[in-house]
C-alpha positions as CSV (number, residue, x, y, z in Angstrom):
1,X,27.5,248.2,153.5
2,X,30.1,245.5,153.1
3,X,32.7,248.0,154.6
4,X,30.3,248.6,157.5
5,X,29.7,245.1,158.1
6,X,33.5,244.4,158.2
7,X,33.9,247.2,160.6
8,X,31.2,245.8,162.8
9,X,32.9,242.4,162.9
10,X,36.4,243.9,163.6
11,X,35.2,246.6,166.4
12,X,32.9,244.4,168.3
13,X,35.1,241.3,168.3
14,X,32.3,239.4,166.9
15,X,34.6,237.5,164.8
16,X,36.6,236.4,167.7
17,X,33.4,235.3,169.6
18,X,32.4,233.3,166.7
19,X,35.7,231.4,166.4
20,X,35.7,230.9,170.2
21,X,32.0,229.4,169.9
22,X,33.3,227.1,167.2
23,X,36.2,226.0,169.0
24,X,34.3,225.6,172.2
25,X,31.7,223.4,170.5
26,X,34.7,221.2,169.1
27,X,36.2,220.9,172.6
28,X,32.8,220.1,174.1
29,X,32.5,217.2,171.5
30,X,36.0,216.0,172.6
31,X,35.1,216.2,176.3
32,X,31.8,214.6,175.8
33,X,33.4,211.7,174.1
34,X,36.1,211.4,176.9
35,X,33.2,211.3,179.6
36,X,30.9,208.9,177.6
37,X,33.4,206.5,176.1
38,X,36.3,206.4,178.5
39,X,35.3,207.7,182.2
40,X,31.7,206.6,182.4
41,X,32.6,202.9,181.7
42,X,35.0,203.1,184.2
43,X,32.9,204.7,186.8
44,X,30.0,202.2,185.9
45,X,32.6,199.4,186.9
46,X,32.9,200.9,190.5
47,X,29.1,201.4,190.9
48,X,27.1,198.1,191.9
49,X,24.3,197.1,189.6
50,X,25.7,198.6,186.5
51,X,22.5,199.9,185.0
52,X,22.0,202.6,187.5
53,X,21.2,205.1,184.6
54,X,17.8,203.0,184.2
55,X,16.8,203.4,187.8
56,X,13.4,204.7,188.1
57,X,10.2,205.2,190.2
58,X,7.2,203.5,188.5
59,X,4.1,205.6,188.9
60,X,1.6,204.0,186.7
61,X,1.8,200.6,184.9
62,X,0.1,199.6,181.7
63,X,-2.1,196.3,181.6
64,X,0.8,194.3,180.3
65,X,3.1,195.2,183.4
66,X,5.3,197.8,181.5
67,X,5.7,201.3,182.9
68,X,3.3,203.7,181.6
69,X,4.7,206.5,183.8
70,X,7.9,206.8,185.7
71,X,10.2,209.2,187.3
72,X,13.6,208.1,185.8
73,X,16.0,209.5,188.4
74,X,18.8,207.3,187.0
75,X,18.8,209.3,183.7
76,X,18.9,212.6,185.7
77,X,21.8,211.4,188.0
78,X,23.8,210.1,184.9
79,X,23.3,213.5,183.4
80,X,24.5,215.3,186.6
81,X,27.6,213.1,186.7
82,X,28.4,213.9,183.1
83,X,28.0,217.6,183.6
84,X,30.1,217.5,186.8
85,X,33.0,215.6,184.8
86,X,32.6,217.8,181.7
87,X,32.8,221.1,183.9
88,X,35.8,219.7,185.8
89,X,37.7,218.6,182.6
90,X,36.9,222.1,180.8
91,X,38.0,223.8,184.2
92,X,41.3,221.9,184.0
93,X,41.8,222.6,180.3
94,X,41.0,226.3,180.7
95,X,43.1,226.8,183.7
96,X,46.3,224.9,182.1
97,X,45.8,227.2,178.9
98,X,45.1,230.6,180.7
99,X,48.0,230.7,183.0
100,X,47.4,233.3,185.9
101,X,49.4,236.6,185.3
102,X,52.5,236.4,187.4
103,X,52.4,240.1,187.9
104,X,48.6,240.0,189.1
105,X,48.2,241.0,192.8
106,X,47.4,237.9,194.9
107,X,44.4,238.3,197.3
């Protein structure tokens, strides 16, 4: 059974896929840190108000005046900006690592 498992790992490239997932998770952490710790503070300087991630539309208030229910669109927009930056950085890293084959036919 151990030999069969080893054969499965080698023939289906499951081991390579596992390594790719682990490396991908590590790169994801680095890129997320780049976005959260370096890029977003710079972007926040350019956006007036600074606390735009806390923007919301209050639907219902509690008796004390605090929001009981709200649409927190600032959180959504912040996540969208984070995603776009992360996707772009991953695209650039992938593009630099996986150079196009010079013999490939151009379309």
